[in-house]
N, C-alpha and C positions, 0 to 999 in steps of 0.2 A: 818485840822481835818475833819473827814468824818463821814457819817451816815451809818446805816444799812437799806437797802431797802428790802421790802417784796412785792412780786408781785403775783397777781392771775388774772386769766381771769374773775373771778366773785367775789363772796363774801365769799366763803368757806375758803379762805386763812386767813380770819380774825380770825378763830379759831386757826390757827398756830401763828399768830401775838400775840394773847392774851396769849398763853402759853409761847411764847418767852419773852414777857414783864414781865410776872409773874416770870420767872426764871432769867432774866437779865434786871431788871428795870432801871438800871442806864444809858443805852445807848439812843442815839437819833435815832428814827425810821421814815421811810417814807413808807407808804403803798400805792401802786398803783393798782387799780382795773380797768381792761380793760372792764368795765361793758357794754359799748355800743356795744361791739363785742362778748360778751359771748352768747352761750357756744362755747368753742373751740373744744370740743370732736367730733362734727359732721363735722368738716372741714378737708380739706386735710392736709397732712404732710407739704406741702410747705407753706400753709397759716398759719398754727399753728406756724411754725418756724418764718415766717416773722413778725407776730403779737407779738410773744414772744420777739424777738430780738428788735423790736421797743420799747417795754416797758422797757426792761432791759437796753438798750442803754440810754433811757431818764433818768433812775435812776442813771446810772453810770456817764454820761457826763453832764447832765443838773442839777441834784439834788445833786451831790457830794457824792454819795454813794460809799464806798469802797467795800462793800459786798452786794450782792443781793441774797435773798432766793426765789427760785421759789416755792411758796406755792400753787402749782397747779400740780396735778398728770399728767394731760395731757401734760402740758409744760415740766415737768420733764422727762416724757417718750419720747416725740417727739423732744425736742429742746435742752435740757441741754448739752448733750455731744458735739454737733456741736458748740454750743456757746462757750463752754470751750476750744475746740480744734482749732476753727477757728476765731471766731469774737473777742474773748478777745486778742488773739495774735496780731491781726491787730490793735486793740486799743492801746495795749502796744507799738507797733512799731511806731504808729502815734505820741504819745506824750511822750514816754519814761517812762511812769508810769506803772510798772508791779505789782502794789500792789492790783489791783482790783481782786475780786473773785466772782464767781457765783456758788451757791450750790442748790441742789434740795431736795425733801422730800422723795423720794422712797428709796434711799440707807440708810439714817439714820434709816428708819423703818425696812428694811429687815435685817440690820446688827444685830439687837437685838432679832430677832425671836427665834434663837436657845437657848437663855437664858430662854425662856418661855415654849416652847413645850417639852413635855415628850414623846408623842407618835410619834413625827416626822411627824404628819399629820396637815397641815396648810390650812386655808381657807382665801380667799381674797374677800371682799365685795367691789365692785367698780362700777363706771359708765360703760355703754356699751363701750365707747371709750377706757377707760383704760384697760378693759378686752380684747378688740380686740388687743391692742398694745402688750399684753403679757409681759409687762415690769416687772411685779412682778414675773412671772414665770422665766424669764431670770435672774433677780437679785437674787432671792432666790436660784436658781440653782448654781449661782456663789458662794454664801455664804456657801451653804450646799447641794451638789448634791443628798444627800440621802433623803431629805425632799420630802414628797408627798403633792403636792399643788393642791387645787381645787379653782376655781373661780366662783363667782356668780355676774352677772350684776343686778343692782338694779335701773332700770330706773325711778321708781316712787319716790324715796326718795328725790332727789334734788328738783323737783317741789313742793313736799309737804312742804319742808323746806322753800323754797323761797317765797311760798305763805302763810307762817305763819300757816300752818295746821299740823305741826309736833307734836304739843302737843294735838291734838284732837283725838277723838276715831277712826276717819277714818284712821289715820296713823297706828293703831294697826294691821289692816289686812295686809297691805303691809310689815310691819316689820316682822310679823310672816311668811308670804308667802316666803320671800327670805331666812330667817333663816332656815325654814323647808326644803327648796329646797337644800341648800348647805349641811345641815346635813344629808339629805337622800342620797346625792351623796357620802358622805364619813362620816359615823358615828364615825370614829376614830379621827376626827378633835378635837384638844384640844386648838387650838389657832386661833383666827379670827382677821384678819387685817382689819381695817376700811380704805380702800384705796381711800377715797375721803374726802376732807377737810370739806365738809358739814356734814358728818355723825355723828360727835360727838354730834350734837344737838338731835340725836335720841338715844343716848347712854343708857339712862334709860329704854326706851322701848325695845331696843335690849337685854339688860342684863336681862330684865324680862322674856324673852322667851328662853334664852339660856339654853341648857342642863347643868346640874350640872358638874362642872369641866372644862368648856370651858372658856378660858381667852380671853378678848377683848383688842386689842391693838389699841389705837388712835394715830395718827401721831403727834399731837401737843406736847405732853410731850416728845416723843422720839426725835423730831427735836430740841426742846429747849435744851434738855440734850446734843445732839450732837453738837449744836452750842456752848454751854458753854465749852465743851471739846475742840472744835476746837480753840476757842480763848485762852484757857489755853495753848494749845500746840504751839500757834503762838503768843508769847508775843509782838514781834516787830510789828506785824500786829494789834494786839489789841490796842497798844498805839496810833494808828492813829484814833481811833474812839472817837467821841465826847460823853461826858457823862453829858448830861443835862436833862435826863429822859423825853424827849419830844417825841411826835408822831404827824405827819401830815398825812392827808389822801388826796390822789389824785384820780380822777376818770375821765374816758372818757365819762361818762354819765353826766346827770345833777346833780348838788350838792344835790338838794332836793330828787331826786330818790335814790341816793346813801345813804344818811343819813337815809332815811326811811327803806331801805332794810338792811343796816348795823346794825341798831338797833336790828334786829332779832338775829344777831350773837354776838354782843357785849353788848346787853341790856343797851345801853347808849343812852339816848334821847337827850344828849347835844352835841354830836360830830358834827364837821363841816368838810366840804371837799372843795377842789378846783378842778374845771374842767380844764382839759388840752386837747389839740388837738395834736395828733401824726401824 
């Protein structure tokens, strides 16, 4: 029997994990945060790929995960496809087990956009690294080439969240600044994608300044729904998964630091974590 792994370079992936567990509470989960080496977004493609595969490989081979979700936009943009096409095949050949899967968070998000937009004008709010990768532009174009897509990098949002300042008045300025910027770029936008797993913690502030009629899409709900659908469509794979309703947390940082920061995202003061070396 196997577990579901959820990986992020930092802490934002905990928002994905939370929504997945709310939607599919019966399964056993392992969350791995490469918190000692975050952020990934400022690093080269080669380093992002190396770090991501180290973490995914640990979850697959050391922790017994049959499925790993890359709950990180940077890793999904820069490493997912190569891991799926190259590394997984090598693992399958090595031990004859071809039941392992690795999925990302960008495609489940963009696949649903056309259901929400009426104007055909979509905005993406993301980190500078994700914006530079143009992954959302490429994936949205594959889904619907007629969409008009604008991006806005929001470099201050992650630091505000990770320093626990996202609920304060100081965050209001930076939320309004980036929303105003993207809406000025294209006033016809009626759907905004939160293209970073941290951003749901700012959802209330963002919605407070959104123009009337603009819909906000957070990845957690969409990824959770996509995973539920995936397991429904692959019953033989689903049968491999353990159903003990458990969750373990692994970190490359200190356990104390992880639990302190993770509590911002999960609002859980009692969680515990285990340090690992990669």
